[in-house]
N, C-alpha and C positions, 0 to 999 in steps of 0.2 A: 504495501499500499505506499501511495506517495503522500509526503506533506507539503501541500499547496500552502504555505505559511503567509504568503500573501493575500490570500483570501479570509484570513483569519479576523474577527472582530475582537473591539476591545471591550471589557468588562471589569467592573471595581469588585474587588474581592467581598465588600459587603454586601453585594448585591447576589452574587455567588455563595458565600459562606455566611454561617454564624461563626464569630471569631469569640475566645476565651482566652483571657491571659493565664499564664503560670501561677503557681501557688508559693511554693517556698521560697525566703529567701536566702537559705542557706540548706544544703543536702543534712535531711536529719541524721542523727544517729542510730546505730542499731543494738537492737537488745536479741536478735534472733535472726534467722536466715528467712527470706521470703522470695515470693516469685511474682511480685508486682514490678512492673519495670519503673525505674526513674528514669526520666529524661532532662538531659541538661543540655549545655553548650558545647557541643562536640560536632562533628563531622564525619563521626566513625559508628560505627556498631548500631546503625539505625536510629542513632541519638540516646541511645540506653547507656547510661555511666554506672548503674548500680541495680539491683534488685530488694525490694524491701518487704516486709509483712504487713498484712492489714493493721496488725497490733500495734506497729511502729507507725503508721501512715496515722492512725487515729490519734494517737499520744502527741504528735507534734503539731505544734501550731506556730503562726506566723509570729513573729518578733514582736512584740508589743501589741498583738491582736490576739488574746487568746479567744477560746471556745469558739472555733470556727468548726463547719458542719463537715461530714464525711462527703457531703457533696462538693464542696469546696477544694477538696484536696485530690478526688478521684476525676479522671477525665476518661470518657466513653469511646471505645474502640472502632474500628472503622472512620477513621478520620485521617487530616494529615497534621504532623506538628511540625512547627517552623521555629528554628532559633531565631531568637530576636536580639542577643547580645552575644559578645565574645567571638566564636565563631559563627558569622551573622547569614541567614537565610540560608540555611540548609533544610531542606523539606522531606520530611520520613512519612510513609504512610505506616499508621501504627492499627494492626490488625485487631489489637486486645486492648483491655482497659489499662491505664498507666496514671503515674502521679509525677510531677514535674516541678522543677524550677521556675522563678517567674522569669526565666532567659527563653522560656518557651511560650509559643501561643499556639491553640489549637484550633483548627480549621474545619468544620463540619458544613457538608452539603445542606442547604437550606430546602430545595424543592425537588433534590432527586437524590436517590439511595446510592451511596458509593460503594465501589468494591474496590478489591485491590489493583485491578486493571486500571480504571479510570482513578484510582489513588495516585498510581505510579505514572501515569500520564500527565497528571497535574503537580505532581511533584519537580517533574523535571521542567515544566512550564514555568513554575514559580521560581526555581533556581537560576532558570535563565537571567533574572533579573537581580541575581547576586550582588552583582557589579555596581548598582545604585545604592547598596547599603553600606558600603565598606569605608575605612577610614574618616570615622567619627560620625556619619549618619547612620544611626541605628532605628530600627522600627519598635523602639520601647513601648509607645503610644497605641494601644489597641485598636483606638479609633483611627488615629491618623494611617494604620497599617492598612486599616480597612480601606481605606480610599486608594490605595496602591491599584494600579490598573495591570492586568494581563490579557493577553491574546490567546484566543481561542477557536478551534473550526465551529463553525455554525452550521444548525441545519438547512438546505436548499429545498426549494420546489424542483419538480423534474426539469423546468428549463433555466435550472441552476441559481435563480434568484432567491433572496433568503426568505425564508418563512417569517412572519411578523407576527409576534404574540400581543395582541391589543392590550393584554394586562399590564405588559412591560415588566414581567416577573422578574428578568435576568438582567437586562439593560434599560436605559431610557429610550434605546432606539428599537427596542422590541426584540432585538437577534435571541436566538435559543441555542445555547450549547449544543453541539451534537455529541453527546453523551456515548452513543453506540458506535460511532466513528472512534473516539479515544479508545473505548474498551477493544474494539477491533483491531486497532492499530496495533495496541500492545500483545494482543494475542497473535497478530500476523509476525511479529520479530521471532526469528530463528533462532532458538535456546532449547537445551536440555536441561532438567533439575541437575543441578551439582551434587554429586556425591562423594561420600568419602570412605577410606578404609579405615580411618584413625581414630579411635572412640573418644568422646568426650573426657571421658575419666582419665585419660593416658597423659593430658597436659601436666610437665615439669612444674615443681615448685619455684617460685622467685623468691630466695632469702635476700632481700635487696639490702637489708642491715650489714650484711657481710660483705658486700662489694666494695670496691676501693677506685680511686679517682685517677684518671688518666689524661693528659693534656694530649690535645688532638694532634698537635705537631709531633708528637711521639709514636702515635698510632699509625699514622699514614707517611709513605715514602714520598708523595709529591702531592701538594696542594696548589693549583694554579689556577688563573684565570683563562676559559677555554676561548679559542676564536670565534669572535662575534660575528654572527650572519643576519641579515634582515631578509624578510618576506620577499622583498621586491627583488631580490636577487635569486631567488630559487624556483624551482617549477613545483607546483604542489601536484601531488598524485593521490590516489586513493590507498594504495600501498606502495611504501617505499622505505626509504631512510627516516628516521625519527628526528624530527626537528623539536628539540627540547628548549623550552622558555621557561619563564617564571611564573606560568599558572599553575594553579596548585589540583588541578583535574589531571587525569588519564597519566598519572605518572610523569607527569611534566611534558607530555607529548603534546605540542600545539597543533603540528600537521606532520603528513607523510611528504616526503619529497623525492624528486626521481632519481633511483638508484646508479643510473648510469651515467648522470654527471660528475665531473670531477670537483669535489670540495676541498679547500683550503681549511685544515685544522679538522679533519674527519677523527673523531673520538672513536677510540675501540669500546668495546663493551667489558662490562666488570668494574664497574666505578660507582661512585656516589656524586650525585649534582647537586648543587644548591644555589637557589636564585638570590643574590646578597642583598637584594632590595624587598626581596618578598619571606626571605628566610623558608623558602620551599624546599623541601628534600626528597629526594627520589633514589632508588638504586636502578642503575641501568644495565639490562641486561644483554642489549642489542647495540650496535654502532649506530652512532648518532653525530648529527651536527647541532651546534649551539646558538642561541640567540643571545641577544645582550646581557651582561650583568650574571653570567653563570659561572660559578666555582666547581672545579672537578677536584675529588679527592682520590686517589689510587693506594694501594698496599697489595704486598705479595700475599697476605691471609686472607684476602677478599673472594667471597665468592657469593652465590645469590642468597642462601639462608644467613649468612654471618651478615651481610649487606642488609638485609632486611631487619636484623634484629639491633644493628646500631642506628641505622636510618629512623626506627622507632625514637631510639634515645635523643636522637639528634632532632626530632621535631618538638621535644619538649623545651627544647631550647629557642625555638622561634618565638616565643612572646617577648622574648628580651629585645629582639631585633627587630620587630615589625613597625612600621609608623614613622619612618623617618629615619632609623637607627640601621642603616646598613649592616648586613652579615657580610663585611669584607673579609679576604682571607686572611690577614694580621688577627681580626677577633675570631675567626674560626680555629687558626692554631693555637690561640691561647684558650679556649672552650675546655672546659673539664667535663668529661663523660665518667659516670661510674659504672663499672663493669664487673661481672663476676671474675673472679680471679682462679687460678690454678691452686689446687691443695693437696698435700699428700693425705695419707690415710687417717692419720689422726686429726684433721681438719686445719693443720696449721699452713700458712702462705709457704707455697714452693717460691723460694727467692732465686731469681738471676742476677749473678755476681757482675755480668755485664749491663746491667740496669738498661737493656734496650728499651722499655716500654715505661720506665717510670725511676725516679730518683731512687725510691725504695726497693725497687726489684722486683716489685709483683709483675704477675705476667698474666695477660687478660687469658681466660679460659675460652678460646675460640672454638672448640669441640662443644661445650655445653652450649653455647649461643647456637649451633648449628643444630644440636640434639633438640634444644628448646623449640625451636622453630618446626621441626619435624615432629615435634608430640603434640602439636596444636590439630586440631580437626581443621580438614580442607587442606592441610599442608601438602598431602601428597597430590594436590591438584596445581600446586604453584611450579610454572616451568620456564 
């Protein structure tokens, strides 16, 4: 199915959805394990940052506002949850009931029954406007956020003219969103359910309290600025060499470029890339060329699984360098990362007398990092 976006029409969010702001000022404490998702300001794990029991949810109130009802704290499923602070305007379809921080706004369809296919379609449309809310302009206010405009496919007559709703339920112009098209489009995408042979209970434990600090300059053999290319000097194709930029989507892959062309500064695979002005970090497992402001990190110990482990630690540093403080090579080199270290059978650190990785002689446990990634469900699908 084709997407003729130029034929889509504009709709205000508050005409399509009922919007409800999140509840908690901060994440509640735990007294017991639970199964109710807690959504926060993240772009990962479908927005879920923790799981809570109903007992914990009932017992916690907003700071300064006691005696809130359970209806204030629980949010119905079959809706969309949008992050409105921190990692802004990430949209996730929520199948089940959840609770959340005030960094989340819930969107429920007003006049139509949502399902996972329509929800997934709408999530992508909402996130296409993510750029509007970066760098200080955040959609905290539910009423103002409801005035935001998205474009959607509409119902048409047989002659391709818009069907007009005289009641103007969805828009002042009377356009009607084509919910069936949205559902059918998602269903038409070629995919198979993802399976894994790794059991949920097999994941290794992370004893972070026993990790040690390492300076990035001691971990990587080469840290340098990549040769910068612009989109004007390349030929974009459907499949080709990856063009890595500062985008935080798709592993940093902005576009694909003609693989038959000769590029100055073609980078080999097996490295970590960092966008210095955005602190976007990814592991690259294929050759690529880079856009502007890209830093490359290379080391002999690096491979796919170890790269993914270390990349995750780097992303925790991103908050220090966003919004005007560029993550330059000198700052990257000076960054301290905490890593698991090699220990003997008694649990004591194994000391490297050459002090290759740290002044204290600690040795990163690269094999544990690789084994940890392999222990996670769906790790067998990583290629």
